Structures are given as C-alpha cells and as structure tokens.
N, C-alpha and C positions, 0 to 999 in steps of 0.2 A: 789291671790297669794301666797298660799301655803307654798311656800320657805320662805315666813318670817313670818309664823307664831310665830316661838317662839322668832323673834326679836319682833315683835309686841306686844305681850303678855309681855315682858319685857320694853317696851316701857311706855303699861299704867300703866305701874306698878311705874316707877320711876319718879322722880321731878326734875324739872330745874337745871339741873347738865352737866359737860362735864364727862361723866361715862363711861364705855365700851357702853352700849345700845346703848349712843349718839354716840360715836367712828365707830358702827359697821353700823351704818345710813350713817357717813360722807362716810367711805369708800366705800357701797354701790352707794353711790352718785358718789362719786371720779370715779369709774369705769365703772358708765353706767351701772350698774344693777339693780337703783330705779330710773323709772319716778318721778318726781316733777307735783302735781296738778296745781300748780298753782305759777307762780315766781313774788314776788312784790318786789325783788331787786335781779340782777346780777352784779358782778363787777368781771374782767377780766384785769388788766392792770399792764403797768409795769413805773415804775421810772429810769429814766437814774441817775448818778451820778450828772452829769452836769444839769439836772433840777431839783435834789434836793438843788446843789449851786445855784442856778437860783433861786427859789423862795427863798432860804434863805436871798441873797442879795437881793431879793425885798422887803420882808418882815420890813431887817435893815434895808431900805430908808425911805418907808413908816411908819417905827415906830412911828413917831410924830404923825400920825393918829392913829387912831382905827383898822384901817383895818388890817396894819398893825404888830400891838399887836399880833392882831386874828389872823395873818397869820403867827408868828413864832411860838407862845403858839401851834395851831395846831400840825404845824411842830414837835414838840417838844410830845406833848401828843399821838401823832400817833408813835413814835417809828421814823420814816423815818428820822431823822438826826445819827442816833445808828451808822446804815455804810452809813454815807452820801458820802463816796467815792467808793460805791458798786451800783450792778442795783437792786432794790424790787419790784418784783415781787405780787401781789397781786391780790388771789382767793377766793371770797368769795360771799354769797347771804342770802337773805331773803324768804322762800320756804312755799308752804302752803302743808304736806301732809294728804291727805285723810282719810291714810289705818288705820295712827293713830291720826287723829284731830287735829292736832299741826300746832304752824307754828315754822321751825327750822329756825336758824340766826344764820352762820356761816361766820370765815373769816380765811385765811392761808395767810402768807406772807413766801416767800422763801419756800414753802409747806411745814413750822412749823406752827401748828393749835394754833392761839394767842385767839378767843375767840369761845363759843361756847353756844347755849343755844336752849333747843326746852321746846318750852310752849306747852299746853295742853289746846287746847276750851274746852265748856263743854254748857251747857245748858244756863246758863249765860252767857255767851261771845255775844259778838253781834257788827256791827259796827255802828260807829255816828261820828260828826263831832264835828270838833275845829276852835278853831282860833292860829293860831302860829305865835309871833310875829317877824319882822328881821327891822332890820336900827333902826331908835331913835324913832320911833313911827308909822312905819308899821306894818299891820299884812295881813295874806293869811288864805284864806280859807283852811280847810287841813282836810282829811279825817281816821279817825283809828280803828282799830280793836281792841276791847278793851276786854282783856282776863282775867284771874283773879287777883282780886283787883284793884287796880287804871294803873296796868299795860297795857299800850297802847304800838304799833305796828303801826305805821305810814302808809297808802294804798296811800297816793296821797296830792300833794300839791298843789292849784290852784296860781300859782305864774306868771302869766302872766299877762302883760298892754294891748300890742298891741293885742296880740292875745287872749284875756283875754275865749274869747267866747267858740273859741275851745278848750285850754286847760282848760276851768271848764267842756266840754263835755265828754273831752279826759280821765279827772281824776273819772268822775262820774261812768265813763261806768266801769271802774276798779272798782268801786266800785259794783256796777250790778253784775259784772262777778265775783269778787268774790264773792258775797253772794251767788250766784246761786249755783257755783262748792261747797261750806262748807256749806250751808246751814244755816250759821249766818242771822240774823235778819235786816234791816238797820232801823234803829232808827233816821237817819239822818232828821233834821225840820228845812229845808233851808228857814226859811221866807220871805229873800228877794225876791222883785217879778220879777227882774231878773233871778237871778236863778231860781226862781220858773219856768218860762218862758222858759228857758232854758232847763230843766230837760222834759217839756212838750213835746218839740220840739222832744224830743229823744224818746217817746212812739211809 
C-alpha cells in the first residue's frame, strides 16, 4: 500500500481525534479506496419521519415503565428527534485497519460526520471477556478488545437464551478470527464448564 505511505505515517503520529488524517481515512473508505481488514460493526440504515413519530409515541405510552423512559431518552440522546419531520440516513461502523494497527469508529448522519475515533493498538492491547448488565439483574458474557488504558471496544455479546450455544460459538469465532487477523492475544479465561465444552467443540 505504497500509495498510502504518507497517510500511514501521519496516522501513526496522531492521537485519538477527528483530525485531518482521520478525515483522509474516512474519505478513502467512503470512496472504496481502502479496504478494512475486519468489520466489528457496520451500520447503514434509514429512519423515516413516520418511524420516528411511531417510536416517540410508543416511548410516551410506555413511559410509566422503565423501557418507555429509556426509549424516549435514547431518541433524544441520539439526535433522532432533532429532525423528526425528515428522514435520517445513518452510515457508520467499527473497523480494524491492519496497516495502522488501529480500530476506526465513525458515524455519519445524512452525510454529516457526527463521530469519529481512531484508536491505535499496541503490544499491551489484548482481547478478554467480561460481563455486561441487562435488565434488572441479568448479565451476558461479552468479549472486548482492550486498547490503551481502560478503553475497550466490544467484539461480541452472547445474548441468546434459546440458541445460547450457537450464539456463543458465533461470538467466540469472531474472537478467534479477530485475534488471528490482528495478532492480539486472547486472554479470555471462561471457566464455566459449559462454555469450555463449546469452545473445545470448535477446535
């Protein structure tokens, strides 16, 4: 990728910010001139005015319940209600870029960049598991890419009940694939016998 040598040098010298170098990477991705090595998450969705009003009404109706309050809060926090009478197109993703050994997180709303972050990985970065709260007392097993400091990027969450084995193995395959592509170590120590058996079945 010699044509990107200068860009790579700039990226390796920058910190996590939406500076010119990061904008160059976003432009290259948008124009299809730079391939990503691993997709952690990809978003390409359209929310119409009717759908926005529908979610708002549903949230208000369910406000006495916790889920209704959370729904209304999420609509406001995401900026969805700012242009409630128009369609909003959201494009974004979380990608691993091997050439600069970094995680790119970005989001466009109606072609306007609203969030962008480039997090470099180093020899202290690794993959491990943790527990993610849901509901009142529930927890799901999740896997994270731990970058610098305490910052972690979610790699996958095992949130199935009926298809728990299939979902676990699907998520753990993502862990294996990402570690193989990125070279990061997998320090997950899943001691649960059931999970250990499912991992062994994948070997």
